[in-house]
Each structure stands twice: as C-alpha cells, then as structure tokens.
C-alpha positions in Angstrom: -159.8 -69.8 56.1 -162.5 -66.9 56.9 -164.0 -65.3 54.3 -165.7 -62.0 54.1 -169.5 -61.1 52.3 -168.0 -59.7 49.6 -165.8 -62.8 48.8 -168.6 -65.2 49.9 -171.0 -63.4 47.9 -168.8 -63.5 44.4 -167.5 -67.2 45.0 -171.2 -68.6 45.4 -172.1 -66.5 42.2 -168.9 -67.7 40.4 -170.1 -71.2 41.4 -173.6 -70.4 40.1 -173.1 -69.3 37.3 -170.2 -72.5 36.3 -172.8 -75.3 37.4 -175.1 -73.7 35.2 -173.3 -72.9 32.0 -172.5 -76.7 32.7 -175.6 -77.9 32.0 -176.8 -75.3 29.3 -179.2 -73.9 31.3 -179.9 -70.2 30.9 -180.2 -67.5 33.8 -184.3 -67.8 32.7 -184.1 -71.6 32.5 -182.4 -71.9 36.3 -184.7 -68.8 37.8 -187.8 -70.9 36.4 -186.7 -74.1 38.0 -186.5 -71.9 41.0 -189.6 -70.1 40.9 -187.2 -66.9 40.7 -186.9 -64.8 37.8 -183.9 -64.6 35.6 -182.9 -61.0 37.1 -182.5 -62.4 40.9 -180.3 -65.2 39.2 -178.3 -62.7 37.5 -177.9 -60.9 41.1 -176.5 -63.9 42.5 -174.0 -64.7 39.5 -172.9 -61.2 40.0 -172.4 -61.3 43.6 -174.9 -58.6 44.3 -176.7 -60.8 46.5 -177.1 -64.2 47.7 -179.8 -66.9 47.8 -180.8 -67.9 51.2 -179.9 -71.5 52.2 -182.8 -73.4 51.4 -182.9 -71.7 47.4 -178.8 -72.8 47.7 -179.6 -76.3 48.6 -182.2 -76.3 46.0 -179.5 -74.9 43.6 -177.3 -78.1 44.2 -179.5 -80.5 43.7 -180.8 -79.1 40.6 -177.4 -78.6 39.2 -174.9 -81.3 41.0 -174.9 -85.0 39.6 -176.9 -87.1 41.6 -175.0 -89.0 44.7 -172.4 -86.0 44.7 -172.4 -84.0 48.1 -174.8 -81.1 47.6 -172.3 -78.6 48.5 -169.0 -79.4 46.4 -168.3 -80.6 43.2 -165.1 -81.7 41.5 -164.6 -79.7 38.0 -161.4 -79.3 36.0 -159.2 -80.7 38.4 -160.7 -78.3 41.0 -163.1 -78.8 43.9 -166.1 -76.0 44.0 -168.1 -75.0 46.9 -171.5 -73.5 47.2 -171.0 -72.7 51.1 
C-alpha cells in the first residue's frame, strides 16, 4: 500500500499524538525532551510537517515501551506505525 505525502504526514501526526497522550505528556513536555518547541510538536500532530528520521527514532525511543520495535506498537487491538 502506497501512501501519498499528505496521508503519511497525517498518519505520523496521529500516532505521535496518540503515544504522547498515552504517556500523559503535553506537547511542551515532549518538545522539551526532544529540544523542540511545543509549536513544532503541534505542527507534527496536525500533519503540517513531519520530524526528520532521527527525531522520529528519538520519539519512538521516548514514547514506546522498552523491548518493542521502535517503529510499531500494538494499541487497542491495532498496530500503529510511525513510518
């Protein structure tokens, strides 16, 4: 299945928001952990932009449970992928 750029941005953004909220972090807290502003996190979550690959990997390390692959997580009977 091939995704267009807009769909990919939206999917990544939804997943960042889902994982951030599951950890009860605010956009500001996640931004601090990544050395980004809360406004950057907000843009990612709205699908207006996406973080670079290294930042995506860092987000995965921060938000995912240890031992799970950095690019996927099983939540509410569904697999979610960062990329």
